[in-house]
TORGU-600747 format. One record per residue (C-alpha): residue number from 1; y, z, x. Coordinates in Angstrom, 3 decimals. Layout:
<sites>
SITE     k          v          w          u
SITE   NUM          Y          Z          X
...
</sites>
This chain:
<sites>
SITE     k          v          w          u
SITE     1      6.540     -3.067      3.062
SITE     2      5.936     -4.172      6.607
SITE     3      9.426     -3.692      7.747
SITE     4      9.707      0.051      7.695
SITE     5      6.576      1.513      9.436
SITE     6      5.704      4.789     11.013
SITE     7      3.031      5.842     13.323
SITE     8      0.384      8.563     12.559
SITE     9      0.405     11.868     14.304
SITE    10     -3.221     12.763     14.951
SITE    11     -5.245      9.857     13.637
SITE    12     -5.200      6.281     14.652
SITE    13     -3.233      4.447     11.911
SITE    14     -1.353      1.357     10.963
SITE    15      1.304      3.039      8.702
SITE    16      3.725      1.609      6.169
SITE    17      6.658      3.552      4.915
SITE    18      7.766      2.865      1.365
SITE    19      9.618      5.017     -1.223
SITE    20      7.400      6.963     -3.536
SITE    21      9.310      5.542     -6.598
SITE    22      8.018      2.110     -5.866
SITE    23      4.408      3.031     -6.083
SITE    24      2.648      2.074     -9.094
SITE    25      1.260      5.118    -11.150
SITE    26     -2.303      4.735    -12.520
SITE    27     -2.833      5.679    -16.303
SITE    28     -4.086      9.164    -16.876
SITE    29     -6.841      9.147    -19.542
SITE    30     -7.848     12.038    -21.986
SITE    31    -10.724     13.122    -19.657
SITE    32     -8.288     13.638    -16.811
SITE    33     -6.214     15.938    -18.890
SITE    34     -9.312     17.988    -19.573
SITE    35     -9.966     18.156    -15.901
SITE    36     -6.441     19.308    -15.310
SITE    37     -6.903     22.051    -17.952
SITE    38     -9.820     23.161    -15.874
SITE    39     -7.802     23.146    -12.896
SITE    40     -5.130     25.310    -14.365
SITE    41     -7.750     27.694    -15.564
SITE    42     -9.133     28.248    -12.126
SITE    43     -5.603     28.470    -10.673
SITE    44     -4.817     31.364    -13.085
SITE    45     -8.001     33.191    -12.528
SITE    46     -7.543     33.080     -8.752
SITE    47     -3.949     34.310     -9.076
SITE    48     -4.962     37.326    -11.294
SITE    49     -8.354     38.170    -10.037
SITE    50     -8.777     37.323     -6.341
SITE    51     -9.297     40.403     -4.170
SITE    52     -5.898     40.006     -2.514
SITE    53     -2.623     38.635     -3.816
SITE    54     -2.085     34.985     -2.722
SITE    55      1.199     33.270     -3.311
SITE    56      1.340     30.254     -5.527
SITE    57      2.494     27.999     -2.585
SITE    58     -0.624     28.742     -0.741
SITE    59     -2.858     28.004     -3.716
SITE    60     -1.112     24.756     -4.465
SITE    61     -1.065     23.568     -0.923
SITE    62     -4.802     24.243     -0.809
SITE    63     -5.441     22.211     -3.969
SITE    64     -3.497     19.307     -2.490
SITE    65     -5.335     19.402      0.757
SITE    66     -8.660     19.707     -1.086
SITE    67     -7.873     16.592     -3.115
SITE    68     -6.991     14.573     -0.071
SITE    69     -9.969     15.786      1.802
SITE    70    -12.022     14.268     -0.968
SITE    71    -10.787     10.972      0.349
SITE    72    -10.976      9.044      3.726
SITE    73    -10.066     10.993      6.896
SITE    74     -6.767      9.235      7.404
SITE    75     -5.237     10.488      4.082
SITE    76     -3.208     13.708      4.272
SITE    77     -0.177     15.634      3.054
SITE    78      2.581     16.317      5.490
SITE    79      4.557     19.483      4.908
SITE    80      7.800     20.043      6.685
SITE    81      6.281     20.700     10.071
SITE    82      3.879     17.771      9.854
SITE    83      6.343     15.420      8.822
SITE    84      8.819     16.462     11.447
SITE    85      6.030     15.979     14.083
SITE    86      5.240     12.543     12.793
SITE    87      8.704     11.463     12.999
SITE    88      9.151     12.971     16.551
SITE    89      5.979     11.044     17.821
SITE    90      7.355      7.812     16.235
SITE    91     10.459      8.090     18.398
SITE    92      8.092      7.977     21.449
SITE    93      8.551     11.554     23.068
SITE    94      7.580     15.070     22.553
SITE    95      6.659     18.299     24.239
SITE    96      2.820     18.670     24.685
SITE    97     -0.261     17.600     26.456
SITE    98     -0.767     14.004     25.716
SITE    99     -3.784     14.112     23.337
SITE   100     -4.760     12.373     20.039
SITE   101     -7.146     14.695     18.246
SITE   102     -9.074     14.948     15.066
SITE   103    -11.164     17.657     13.306
SITE   104    -14.908     17.472     12.994
SITE   105    -16.881     20.220     11.098
SITE   106    -13.974     22.668     11.771
SITE   107    -13.805     21.806     15.500
SITE   108    -11.073     20.016     17.311
SITE   109    -12.195     16.966     19.010
SITE   110    -10.280     14.623     21.468
SITE   111     -9.994     11.108     20.253
SITE   112     -7.883      9.623     23.090
SITE   113     -6.091     10.881     26.244
SITE   114     -2.944      9.150     27.041
SITE   115     -2.622      7.867     30.448
SITE   116     -0.406      9.631     32.870
SITE   117     -0.037     12.762     30.837
SITE   118     -0.922     16.435     31.697
SITE   119     -4.179     16.195     29.688
SITE   120     -5.049     12.970     31.470
SITE   121     -4.335     14.451     34.957
SITE   122     -6.343     17.599     33.942
SITE   123     -9.365     15.534     33.424
SITE   124     -9.811     15.926     29.678
SITE   125    -11.793     13.058     28.195
SITE   126    -12.578     11.300     24.855
SITE   127    -15.285     13.167     22.821
SITE   128    -14.358     16.590     24.559
SITE   129    -14.156     19.460     21.956
SITE   130    -11.362     22.163     22.143
SITE   131    -12.626     25.612     20.981
SITE   132     -9.904     28.012     22.249
SITE   133     -6.297     27.703     23.153
SITE   134     -4.930     30.462     25.311
SITE   135     -8.177     32.417     24.479
SITE   136     -7.666     32.105     20.811
SITE   137    -10.401     30.540     18.595
SITE   138     -9.270     27.315     16.951
SITE   139    -12.534     26.554     15.312
SITE   140    -12.268     26.700     11.517
SITE   141     -8.394     26.456     11.502
SITE   142     -6.413     23.425     10.471
SITE   143     -5.617     20.501     12.623
SITE   144     -1.884     21.009     12.246
SITE   145     -2.248     24.507     13.596
SITE   146     -4.057     23.450     16.572
SITE   147     -1.634     20.604     17.307
SITE   148      1.303     23.150     16.916
SITE   149     -0.274     25.375     19.495
SITE   150     -0.837     22.548     21.900
SITE   151      2.851     21.723     21.858
SITE   152      5.500     23.691     23.493
SITE   153      8.468     23.918     25.896
SITE   154      7.964     21.663     28.843
SITE   155      6.928     23.608     31.904
SITE   156      4.943     26.212     29.920
SITE   157      1.287     26.377     30.323
SITE   158     -1.747     26.563     27.946
SITE   159     -5.402     27.428     28.594
SITE   160     -7.731     25.079     26.958
SITE   161    -11.458     25.930     26.661
SITE   162    -13.507     22.756     26.481
SITE   163    -17.010     22.009     25.404
SITE   164    -18.100     18.593     26.790
SITE   165    -21.364     16.993     25.737
SITE   166    -23.900     16.948     28.651
SITE   167    -22.366     20.109     30.252
SITE   168    -24.425     23.219     29.842
SITE   169    -21.447     25.790     29.474
SITE   170    -17.820     25.534     28.315
SITE   171    -15.043     25.511     30.835
SITE   172    -11.340     26.376     31.043
SITE   173     -8.645     24.130     32.132
SITE   174     -5.009     25.247     32.515
SITE   175     -2.397     22.641     31.663
SITE   176      1.348     22.523     32.031
SITE   177      2.958     20.927     29.141
SITE   178      5.560     18.262     29.762
SITE   179      7.803     16.046     27.689
SITE   180      5.308     13.330     26.654
SITE   181      7.285     10.095     26.920
SITE   182      5.200      7.344     25.542
SITE   183      6.384      4.171     27.300
SITE   184      4.852      1.564     24.907
SITE   185      4.466     -0.726     27.722
SITE   186      3.876     -0.690     31.495
SITE   187      3.341     -3.649     33.825
SITE   188      2.290     -4.570     37.289
SITE   189      1.106     -7.686     39.230
SITE   190     -2.200     -7.642     40.836
SITE   191     -3.496    -10.712     42.748
SITE   192     -0.870    -12.989     41.161
SITE   193     -1.980    -11.739     37.616
SITE   194      0.301     -9.987     35.231
SITE   195     -1.184     -6.834     33.924
SITE   196      0.518     -5.445     30.712
SITE   197     -0.698     -2.155     29.693
SITE   198      0.222     -1.439     25.991
SITE   199     -0.262      2.082     25.365
SITE   200      1.028      2.539     21.667
SITE   201      2.628      0.394     19.005
SITE   202      5.933      1.965     18.465
SITE   203      9.152      0.334     17.289
SITE   204      9.759     -1.435     20.608
SITE   205      6.341     -2.455     21.863
SITE   206      6.868     -6.217     21.318
SITE   207     10.244     -6.087     22.767
SITE   208      9.078     -4.322     25.878
SITE   209      5.997     -6.630     26.351
SITE   210      8.203     -9.746     26.318
SITE   211     10.595     -7.955     28.844
SITE   212      7.472     -7.251     30.981
SITE   213      6.427    -10.902     30.991
SITE   214      9.865    -11.831     32.134
SITE   215      9.801     -9.133     34.995
SITE   216      6.429    -10.437     36.019
SITE   217      7.527    -13.941     36.265
SITE   218     10.679    -12.830     38.231
SITE   219      8.699    -10.688     40.639
SITE   220      6.480    -13.706     41.447
SITE   221      9.162    -16.371     41.589
SITE   222      7.212    -18.308     39.156
SITE   223      4.451    -18.077     36.410
SITE   224      1.531    -15.852     37.108
SITE   225     -2.135    -17.090     37.004
SITE   226     -2.333    -15.407     33.564
SITE   227     -1.975    -12.063     31.812
SITE   228     -4.287     -9.145     31.324
SITE   229     -3.263     -7.467     27.928
SITE   230     -4.740     -3.938     28.435
SITE   231     -5.212     -2.272     25.025
SITE   232     -7.714      0.407     26.179
SITE   233     -7.402      3.838     24.651
SITE   234     -4.655      2.552     22.381
SITE   235     -4.774      4.436     19.067
SITE   236     -2.620      1.964     17.066
SITE   237      0.590      2.461     15.388
SITE   238      3.050      0.129     13.609
SITE   239      1.544     -2.605     11.773
SITE   240      4.767     -4.818     12.204
SITE   241      4.581     -4.421     16.074
SITE   242      0.887     -5.548     15.983
SITE   243      1.896     -8.595     14.012
SITE   244      4.799     -9.595     16.264
SITE   245      2.910     -8.892     19.425
SITE   246      0.086    -11.214     18.309
SITE   247      2.821    -13.707     17.359
SITE   248      4.057    -13.636     20.909
SITE   249      0.853    -15.315     22.078
SITE   250      0.073    -17.515     19.083
SITE   251      1.767    -20.792     17.971
SITE   252      0.257    -20.864     14.422
SITE   253     -2.190    -19.618     12.021
SITE   254     -2.809    -16.336     10.278
SITE   255     -2.610    -13.137     12.172
SITE   256     -3.909    -10.681      9.710
SITE   257     -4.033    -10.045      5.931
SITE   258     -3.595     -6.754      4.037
SITE   259     -5.517     -6.125      0.734
SITE   260     -5.124     -3.358     -1.715
SITE   261     -7.157     -2.143     -4.532
SITE   262     -6.103     -4.926     -6.985
SITE   263     -6.971     -8.577     -6.466
SITE   264     -3.135     -9.426     -6.379
SITE   265     -2.403     -6.938     -3.815
SITE   266     -2.594     -9.222     -0.877
SITE   267     -0.190     -9.782      1.982
SITE   268     -0.796    -12.420      4.670
SITE   269      1.179    -12.595      7.992
SITE   270      1.443    -15.784      9.995
SITE   271      2.449    -16.758     13.504
SITE   272      5.589    -18.720     14.267
SITE   273      5.788    -21.532     16.702
SITE   274      6.175    -20.396     20.282
SITE   275      3.856    -18.962     22.858
SITE   276      5.604    -16.591     25.197
SITE   277      2.691    -16.945     27.759
SITE   278      3.222    -20.718     27.668
SITE   279     -0.538    -21.226     27.440
SITE   280     -1.517    -19.341     30.460
SITE   281     -5.088    -17.595     30.252
SITE   282     -5.066    -14.243     28.655
SITE   283     -7.762    -11.471     28.859
SITE   284     -7.527     -8.600     26.305
SITE   285     -9.050     -5.374     27.505
SITE   286    -10.482     -3.048     24.848
SITE   287    -12.805      0.028     24.609
SITE   288    -13.925      2.618     22.037
SITE   289    -10.419      3.939     21.971
SITE   290     -8.801      0.630     20.968
SITE   291     -8.059      1.235     17.314
SITE   292     -6.159     -0.092     14.250
SITE   293     -3.103     -1.968     15.448
SITE   294     -4.817     -2.730     18.831
SITE   295     -7.688     -4.105     17.014
SITE   296     -5.497     -6.478     14.958
SITE   297     -4.028     -7.878     18.139
SITE   298     -7.432     -8.305     19.812
SITE   299     -9.031    -10.042     16.716
SITE   300     -6.092    -12.372     16.183
SITE   301     -6.180    -13.583     19.750
SITE   302     -9.943    -13.631     19.840
SITE   303    -10.415    -15.699     16.524
SITE   304     -7.707    -18.109     17.482
SITE   305     -9.287    -18.673     21.018
SITE   306     -6.142    -17.655     22.587
SITE   307     -7.469    -14.680     24.517
SITE   308    -10.814    -13.602     26.015
SITE   309    -11.612    -10.036     24.788
SITE   310    -13.339     -8.096     27.380
SITE   311    -14.664     -4.508     27.578
SITE   312    -16.377     -2.381     24.973
SITE   313    -16.611     -2.458     21.183
SITE   314    -13.556     -1.124     19.548
SITE   315    -13.010      2.020     17.354
SITE   316    -13.446      0.243     13.965
SITE   317    -10.343      1.349     11.916
SITE   318     -9.641     -1.252      9.237
SITE   319     -7.347      0.471      6.915
SITE   320     -3.595      0.754      6.473
SITE   321     -1.736      4.059      5.610
SITE   322      1.269      4.065      3.491
SITE   323      3.716      6.963      4.028
SITE   324      5.076      8.134      0.645
SITE   325      7.920     10.436      0.841
SITE   326      7.819     13.198     -1.609
SITE   327     11.001     14.971     -0.627
SITE   328     13.451     14.987      2.226
SITE   329     11.020     16.735      4.373
SITE   330      7.507     16.196      2.997
SITE   331      5.333     13.147      2.476
SITE   332      1.906     11.799      1.428
SITE   333      0.124      9.663      3.940
SITE   334     -2.262      7.685      1.727
SITE   335     -4.820      4.932      2.640
SITE   336     -3.502      2.054      0.431
SITE   337     -5.107     -1.109      1.849
SITE   338     -7.705     -2.584      4.160
SITE   339     -6.662     -5.289      6.680
SITE   340     -8.789     -8.418      7.552
SITE   341     -8.818    -10.614     10.621
SITE   342     -7.748    -14.427     10.411
SITE   343    -11.315    -15.341      9.616
SITE   344    -11.406    -12.838      6.573
SITE   345    -13.508    -10.263      8.425
SITE   346    -12.977     -6.555      8.164
SITE   347    -13.230     -4.516     11.437
SITE   348    -13.975     -1.262      9.508
SITE   349    -16.778      0.532     10.941
SITE   350    -17.911     -2.323     13.082
SITE   351    -14.847     -2.827     15.248
SITE   352    -14.171     -5.786     17.438
SITE   353    -17.166     -7.044     19.559
SITE   354    -15.840     -8.261     23.027
SITE   355    -16.518    -11.807     24.127
SITE   356    -17.793    -10.432     27.373
SITE   357    -18.974     -6.825     27.248
SITE   358    -18.006     -5.041     30.468
SITE   359    -18.951     -1.284     31.042
SITE   360    -16.630      0.929     32.831
SITE   361    -19.046      1.167     35.965
SITE   362    -16.224      2.973     38.003
SITE   363    -16.691      6.057     35.667
SITE   364    -19.807      8.075     36.974
SITE   365    -20.793      9.345     33.542
SITE   366    -19.847      6.295     31.315
SITE   367    -23.503      6.109     30.082
SITE   368    -23.772      9.769     29.183
SITE   369    -20.402     10.316     27.539
SITE   370    -20.532      9.852     23.756
SITE   371    -18.425      7.163     22.107
SITE   372    -16.478      8.276     19.293
SITE   373    -15.584      5.693     16.591
SITE   374    -14.500      5.393     12.979
SITE   375    -18.081      5.310     11.698
SITE   376    -18.653      8.837     13.093
SITE   377    -15.787     10.286     10.907
SITE   378    -16.797     11.934      7.732
SITE   379    -15.827     10.151      4.572
SITE   380    -14.764      7.037      6.373
SITE   381    -14.314      3.913      4.376
SITE   382    -17.543      1.880      4.010
SITE   383    -17.206     -1.838      5.098
SITE   384    -17.482     -4.073      1.803
SITE   385    -19.771     -6.335      3.850
SITE   386    -22.760     -4.772      5.566
SITE   387    -22.230     -4.410      9.232
SITE   388    -25.332     -5.799     11.082
SITE   389    -27.192     -3.619     13.486
SITE   390    -26.540     -6.100     16.298
SITE   391    -22.785     -5.681     15.849
SITE   392    -22.739     -1.856     16.321
SITE   393    -25.594     -1.180     18.670
SITE   394    -26.366     -2.109     22.357
SITE   395    -29.563     -4.118     22.827
SITE   396    -30.189     -1.980     25.816
SITE   397    -30.937     -4.852     28.063
SITE   398    -29.602     -4.508     31.546
SITE   399    -27.044     -7.132     32.587
SITE   400    -27.548     -8.134     36.297
SITE   401    -23.701     -8.453     36.744
SITE   402    -23.241     -4.708     36.207
SITE   403    -25.646     -2.918     38.455
SITE   404    -23.153     -1.318     40.805
SITE   405    -22.770      2.386     40.898
SITE   406    -19.548      4.348     40.855
SITE   407    -19.937      5.373     44.371
SITE   408    -20.599      1.876     45.433
SITE   409    -17.552      0.667     43.700
SITE   410    -15.460      3.510     45.200
SITE   411    -16.440      2.467     48.732
SITE   412    -15.246     -1.083     47.866
SITE   413    -11.781      0.357     46.650
SITE   414    -12.554     -0.481     43.088
SITE   415    -11.399      2.551     40.802
SITE   416    -11.263      0.502     37.418
SITE   417    -14.064     -1.879     37.224
SITE   418    -13.113     -3.342     33.902
SITE   419     -9.695     -4.375     35.268
SITE   420    -11.196     -5.574     38.332
SITE   421    -13.547     -7.821     36.364
SITE   422    -10.667     -9.017     34.212
SITE   423     -8.626     -9.769     37.325
SITE   424    -11.446    -11.962     38.718
SITE   425    -11.738    -13.890     35.399
SITE   426     -8.068    -14.545     35.134
SITE   427     -8.018    -15.590     38.696
SITE   428    -10.767    -18.092     38.049
SITE   429     -9.327    -19.364     34.941
SITE   430     -5.878    -19.753     36.209
SITE   431     -6.815    -21.556     39.238
SITE   432     -8.825    -24.048     37.175
SITE   433     -5.882    -24.463     34.702
SITE   434     -3.555    -24.998     37.735
SITE   435     -5.764    -27.488     39.326
SITE   436     -6.193    -29.437     36.053
SITE   437     -2.378    -29.540     35.575
SITE   438     -1.645    -30.779     39.124
SITE   439     -3.078    -34.230     38.706
SITE   440     -1.445    -34.720     35.426
SITE   441      1.961    -33.705     36.890
SITE   442      1.392    -36.075     39.781
SITE   443      0.592    -38.919     37.570
SITE   444      3.747    -38.231     35.281
SITE   445      5.887    -38.173     38.387
SITE   446      4.330    -41.404     39.686
SITE   447      5.226    -43.299     36.620
SITE   448      8.985    -42.634     36.863
</sites>
């Protein structure tokens, strides 16, 4: 199941692709047939007596959507257009704005804004609501319709009306569409530290990450002090890539387990020998937009004490969606399993709590902007084990390390405080590690 995986279009997902014929079918009892008879009665009454003629396809699509809407927010039916969009995004490029959105009470809400995209450059933010596109009200419509309107030929423009919590009035932003190429990985070297920004988990994420590590070493002429794995605003993606990326930093142990509705539906994934970072210090940066596959990686490195997780509590999506093809052009995206960290913990609702909580002080309104997480979605899966309040709530106590204002940081040339703090941490850890290794190397050389 883990070998053929597809990324979700609008909601964060770890998605598995399997043939529909391999899915087991639940037995249908007598009471279910009575309910189906009731459904057919309603169907016939609507067809014959509704005030306007409605075609059967519309009624049946509405029935399917209604059935899936009764489940969790990540299960959905993909018609021809939705299936095509999903496959397009899986390939890593499409024409649009660079947003991941969801629907909340009929409104389109931004979940994540992809870095270096038109939406990012226009200043759209997580938690913003989109009410109009080109002056046309999108409230009350379907999410697919809104996404379709946001996409278009590169170079064309779309006027977006935004409602932002904390602002008195809506405001308009005109954005020029572009081909959204989603490089899974970007890298740079800062202060002899390798910074690897993983934006998404597509089919080449692990390969690109390993290539980035090689490029970092080549640019430095030797190993860096350590690595920062930046998973902030990463909405997830392919489960197999989350596993292989975790494996790149781990020598042994369980990475993640996947458990379905039956006790026998358990799959466990383990690391193979070999650490691509060769034991160098690793900091994993996360925030409220780090979801699903990103949380798998963060949890695996955290629980095996291979990486220091830093930033904000993550999104809290601990479920896996299986893509069940219904035809050549349609599919059912269905939540079929929960995933668990190496210690057997579910991140559903609670997310991953960082080892060091670091607020984004360089964002002037980081305190006022609402954080949007899995627990805020209607009909989200409930964690089987109660999530304690201290896991999901800030204790409100000020941390003396984090008192600088955005203006003060800007004067110091710090535009990304979380990254700055991670760089300082890696620098300290790397220098300590190098100092500890030097006497050992000298002693070994002296015995020759």
